Backbone bond lengths (Angstrom), bond angles and torsions (degrees), N, CA, C in turn:
res aa  C-N    CA-C-N  psi(-1)  N-CA   C-N-CA  omega(-1)  CA-C   N-CA-C  phi
1 M - - - 1.444 - - 1.526 110.88 -
2 R 1.350 115.23 -36.94 1.454 118.36 -179.69 1.521 110.70 -65.51
3 K 1.339 117.92 -36.88 1.453 120.20 -179.88 1.528 110.28 -65.49
4 A 1.318 117.46 -40.27 1.466 120.96 178.78 1.515 110.58 -64.98
5 S 1.338 118.02 -42.08 1.462 121.62 179.10 1.517 110.88 -64.34
6 A 1.314 116.96 -39.74 1.464 120.60 179.02 1.525 110.06 -66.04
7 F 1.335 116.35 -39.78 1.465 121.07 178.57 1.527 110.62 -63.32
8 V 1.322 117.35 -46.96 1.467 121.90 179.40 1.518 110.08 -61.97
9 A 1.325 117.10 -42.35 1.461 120.72 179.27 1.527 110.88 -62.84
10 A 1.331 116.98 -38.64 1.463 121.02 179.72 1.533 110.59 -67.55
11 V 1.331 117.34 -42.12 1.461 121.00 178.61 1.527 110.61 -63.92
12 V 1.321 117.85 -43.32 1.464 122.16 179.17 1.528 109.74 -63.80
13 A 1.336 117.42 -40.94 1.461 121.08 -179.33 1.530 111.19 -62.79
14 V 1.332 117.08 -35.02 1.459 120.89 178.56 1.525 110.59 -79.23
15 A 1.316 119.09 -39.11 1.463 122.99 -174.35 1.513 112.97 -74.25
16 V 1.322 119.34 -34.70 1.465 121.48 -175.30 1.524 111.42 -61.34
17 P 1.342 121.41 -47.69 1.468 118.28 178.33 1.532 112.72 -63.86
18 V 1.317 118.01 -34.62 1.463 120.67 178.79 1.513 109.95 -66.08
19 L 1.330 117.32 -46.11 1.454 120.89 179.44 1.525 111.43 -67.19
20 A 1.324 117.11 -36.35 1.457 120.08 179.87 1.521 110.69 -66.12
21 G 1.319 117.55 -31.44 1.460 120.86 -179.80 1.514 113.36 -81.44
22 A 1.304 119.45 -16.88 1.461 122.06 -174.94 1.524 113.72 -62.26
23 P 1.335 120.49 -46.45 1.459 118.61 -179.34 1.523 113.31 -61.08
24 A 1.327 117.36 -37.04 1.459 119.52 179.58 1.523 110.33 -64.68
25 A 1.302 117.36 -36.22 1.459 120.35 -179.58 1.527 111.47 -69.01
26 T 1.316 118.44 -35.29 1.459 120.75 -179.17 1.520 111.99 -83.03
27 A 1.332 118.29 -11.20 1.460 121.20 -177.80 1.528 112.23 -84.54
28 T 1.311 119.16 -5.26 1.462 120.04 -179.81 1.526 110.28 -70.31
29 T 1.315 115.87 150.59 1.461 120.38 -178.78 1.526 110.50 -90.43
30 T 1.303 115.25 151.99 1.452 121.69 177.75 1.517 108.59 -92.40
31 A 1.306 116.91 127.63 1.465 120.96 177.60 1.522 108.68 -78.10
32 Y 1.309 115.86 134.24 1.462 120.55 177.52 1.522 109.04 -87.95
33 P 1.332 117.43 146.64 1.466 119.16 -179.08 1.528 111.69 -67.09
34 T 1.320 115.54 149.01 1.464 121.47 177.95 1.526 109.80 -130.46
35 T 1.322 114.48 156.41 1.453 122.65 177.58 1.525 108.06 -134.68
36 L 1.323 117.66 135.03 1.454 121.13 175.44 1.522 109.64 -82.15
37 F 1.338 116.75 148.58 1.467 120.47 178.15 1.521 110.14 -142.01
38 G 1.314 115.50 163.49 1.453 121.40 173.37 1.516 110.26 -164.60
39 V 1.334 116.97 130.46 1.466 123.02 172.83 1.531 106.72 -126.09
40 Y 1.340 115.36 139.24 1.459 120.74 -170.09 1.530 110.54 -138.91
41 Y 1.337 115.85 145.96 1.455 121.52 172.37 1.523 107.65 -152.21
42 D 1.329 116.89 118.30 1.466 122.16 -175.26 1.528 109.55 48.39
43 N 1.326 118.23 -118.63 1.467 121.05 -179.56 1.524 112.91 -98.56
44 S 1.322 117.15 12.24 1.466 121.57 176.73 1.521 109.22 -101.45
45 E 1.325 115.95 144.70 1.458 119.93 178.40 1.519 110.96 -156.76
46 Y 1.325 114.42 150.37 1.460 122.43 172.78 1.518 105.60 -134.27
47 F 1.320 116.46 117.46 1.453 121.20 -176.14 1.525 109.96 -141.16
48 G 1.306 116.16 151.48 1.458 119.95 179.88 1.510 111.28 167.53
49 H 1.336 116.04 -138.08 1.471 119.94 -178.12 1.527 111.26 -140.63
50 I 1.318 113.50 153.43 1.463 122.92 176.71 1.520 106.43 -109.36
51 T 1.323 116.91 131.01 1.467 121.12 175.35 1.516 107.60 -110.01
52 W 1.333 115.24 127.22 1.466 122.94 -174.41 1.528 109.10 -99.98
53 Y 1.311 116.66 111.63 1.461 122.01 175.55 1.529 108.63 -101.94
54 N 1.317 116.96 177.57 1.463 120.79 -177.74 1.528 112.83 -67.73
55 R 1.327 117.62 -37.68 1.466 120.72 -176.77 1.528 113.06 -131.14
56 S 1.325 116.67 17.75 1.465 121.01 176.13 1.521 109.29 -159.97
57 V 1.324 114.53 170.46 1.457 122.58 178.68 1.523 106.74 -138.64
58 T 1.326 117.22 137.66 1.452 120.93 175.25 1.521 108.74 -114.55
59 V 1.324 116.05 127.00 1.458 123.04 175.88 1.525 106.04 -108.88
60 S 1.315 117.15 118.78 1.458 120.20 -176.63 1.517 109.88 -136.86
61 G 1.333 115.08 131.70 1.451 117.88 179.91 1.512 112.77 -171.41
62 G 1.317 114.06 -178.02 1.451 121.54 179.76 1.518 110.84 -98.38
63 L 1.306 115.48 134.51 1.463 122.12 178.52 1.520 108.85 -111.29
64 T 1.315 116.27 124.96 1.453 122.51 169.65 1.519 106.15 -110.69
65 A 1.329 116.40 118.27 1.465 121.32 -175.50 1.519 110.14 -110.13
66 D 1.328 115.96 114.58 1.453 122.52 172.17 1.526 105.39 -102.98
67 G 1.313 117.12 103.62 1.456 121.74 -165.90 1.518 107.05 92.96
68 C 1.305 117.67 -158.60 1.469 121.58 179.18 1.521 109.05 -101.49
69 R 1.319 116.12 125.41 1.463 122.30 -175.26 1.524 110.48 -134.91
70 R 1.330 113.74 153.66 1.460 122.06 177.71 1.517 106.80 -142.23
71 V 1.355 117.02 148.60 1.463 120.57 177.93 1.523 109.98 -119.02
72 Y 1.323 114.84 146.01 1.459 123.06 178.81 1.517 108.97 -125.76
73 G 1.320 115.96 145.58 1.453 121.95 170.42 1.519 108.70 -126.01
74 I 1.326 116.32 135.87 1.468 121.46 178.52 1.523 107.69 -129.41
75 A 1.340 116.46 120.76 1.469 121.87 178.33 1.519 109.14 -89.91
76 W 1.327 116.91 139.19 1.460 123.10 -177.75 1.519 110.54 -130.01
77 A 1.325 115.49 149.39 1.472 123.72 166.46 1.524 104.97 -123.83
78 G 1.330 116.13 104.28 1.468 119.32 -174.10 1.512 109.69 64.42
79 T 1.340 116.61 -123.71 1.470 120.96 179.79 1.525 112.51 -98.84
80 T 1.331 116.98 8.99 1.465 121.60 -177.50 1.528 110.93 -101.82
81 P 1.340 118.30 117.71 1.461 119.61 173.97 1.529 109.64 -71.32
82 L 1.342 116.47 135.37 1.461 121.23 -176.57 1.528 112.55 -102.75
83 D 1.320 116.83 -42.08 1.461 120.18 -177.11 1.522 108.60 -161.77
84 E 1.336 114.73 149.39 1.466 120.93 177.04 1.517 108.66 -134.95
85 R 1.320 116.20 134.34 1.472 122.18 177.13 1.520 108.07 -137.01
86 S 1.336 115.00 155.33 1.463 119.07 176.98 1.523 109.96 -136.87
87 S 1.306 114.31 161.10 1.458 120.64 171.91 1.527 107.71 -82.22
88 S 1.302 115.58 176.44 1.456 118.50 168.33 1.532 106.97 -80.47
89 T 1.319 117.23 171.42 1.462 121.32 178.65 1.522 109.05 -79.81
90 H 1.331 115.52 133.21 1.468 121.83 178.71 1.520 108.45 -120.38
91 C 1.334 115.72 133.70 1.463 120.58 -177.40 1.526 110.94 -118.83
92 N 1.328 115.33 124.90 1.463 122.80 174.66 1.529 113.09 50.94
93 E 1.311 116.34 49.12 1.461 121.91 176.40 1.516 108.59 -110.76
94 E 1.328 115.63 141.30 1.462 118.79 -174.87 1.516 114.09 -80.06
95 Y 1.316 118.44 -41.26 1.466 119.15 -178.28 1.519 108.40 -160.09
96 T 1.304 115.93 110.55 1.460 122.16 -179.67 1.519 107.68 -128.02
97 I 1.322 117.07 127.97 1.465 120.53 177.39 1.527 108.83 -72.55
98 Q 1.317 115.89 127.25 1.461 122.26 177.34 1.521 108.06 -123.08
99 T 1.331 116.80 123.58 1.464 122.03 177.84 1.516 108.95 -122.08
100 L 1.321 115.61 129.23 1.461 122.53 178.25 1.522 107.28 -119.85
101 T 1.328 117.27 127.32 1.463 121.75 175.56 1.518 108.09 -107.00
102 L 1.326 115.37 119.62 1.458 122.35 -175.90 1.521 109.96 -108.92
103 D 1.330 116.89 130.66 1.464 120.98 175.16 1.523 109.03 -73.54
104 A 1.326 114.91 141.55 1.467 121.04 177.50 1.525 107.34 -143.30
105 D 1.320 115.57 58.30 1.460 122.38 -170.50 1.530 111.96 -82.80
106 V 1.319 114.76 64.62 1.463 122.76 174.71 1.525 107.23 -136.70
107 P 1.332 118.26 156.43 1.470 119.22 178.27 1.529 110.78 -55.75
108 G 1.321 116.22 127.29 1.459 121.28 -178.76 1.512 114.39 87.78
109 G 1.332 118.21 -12.81 1.458 121.67 179.51 1.518 112.72 71.78
110 A 1.313 116.10 -165.80 1.467 121.90 -179.44 1.522 109.89 -74.35
111 D 1.339 116.07 146.36 1.464 119.04 175.82 1.526 112.21 -104.75
112 H 1.340 116.64 -15.61 1.456 118.89 172.59 1.524 110.58 -157.54
113 V 1.338 114.34 162.66 1.463 122.32 -179.65 1.523 107.64 -131.04
114 R 1.326 115.50 139.45 1.463 120.63 170.65 1.520 107.22 -105.00
115 I 1.320 116.48 132.74 1.456 122.19 177.56 1.515 108.19 -117.32
116 N 1.340 115.70 126.52 1.469 122.16 179.58 1.524 109.67 -112.64
117 L 1.316 116.07 139.94 1.455 123.53 168.44 1.521 105.57 -110.55
118 T 1.329 116.93 120.66 1.469 120.54 -175.01 1.529 111.09 -122.89
119 D 1.339 114.56 167.06 1.456 119.72 171.15 1.531 108.50 -86.64
120 A 1.315 116.51 -174.79 1.468 121.18 -176.77 1.528 112.49 -65.67
121 Y 1.343 117.60 -19.60 1.461 121.61 -178.04 1.523 112.99 -97.45
122 G 1.332 117.24 3.59 1.459 120.69 179.22 1.513 114.91 88.83
123 N 1.334 117.73 4.35 1.471 120.80 176.64 1.525 109.26 -72.76
124 I 1.322 116.85 127.75 1.465 121.11 -177.71 1.525 108.88 -74.71
125 L 1.342 114.95 123.58 1.462 121.90 179.21 1.531 110.89 -95.35
126 D 1.318 117.11 -36.24 1.465 123.07 175.70 1.523 107.47 -157.66
127 Y 1.333 115.72 155.25 1.463 120.62 177.82 1.520 108.55 -153.60
128 G 1.323 114.04 164.18 1.459 119.43 176.50 1.512 110.21 -153.13
129 Y 1.344 114.86 149.24 1.466 121.84 173.38 1.529 107.50 -103.19
130 Y 1.312 116.04 133.00 1.465 121.89 -177.89 1.518 108.19 -129.51
131 Y 1.331 115.67 129.63 1.466 121.63 -171.36 1.511 112.13 -107.90
132 R 1.321 114.28 145.33 1.465 122.28 177.12 1.530 108.90 -60.76
133 P 1.342 117.00 130.62 1.473 118.64 -179.66 1.528 111.61 -69.27
């Protein structure tokens, strides 16, 4: 009986630290993938990063507007556009943070984003396609 009790005590002594550490290991956060982007026209630019979530995409960056400029983000899944958002028009501003949150409510989320830099009339000055890593 003593050997069995010693064995059980040894197993418990080994298992308790492992079990105590398990919740801390599962409490860590998962980093979402990001992609850097930049669109430029003369002295205007919009640059930053795209964060890819399961059912949305966030486009966040700095806008320098020489003249009046606006930025657009369009989330896509294959050839299907999912959502489009734009900033307001900014005129002659040196650095303004612009964040666009795009819905991508399909299994797997968006696989790429198109970012447009436009003038005040909606004419595209530069654009880029950026793909989920």
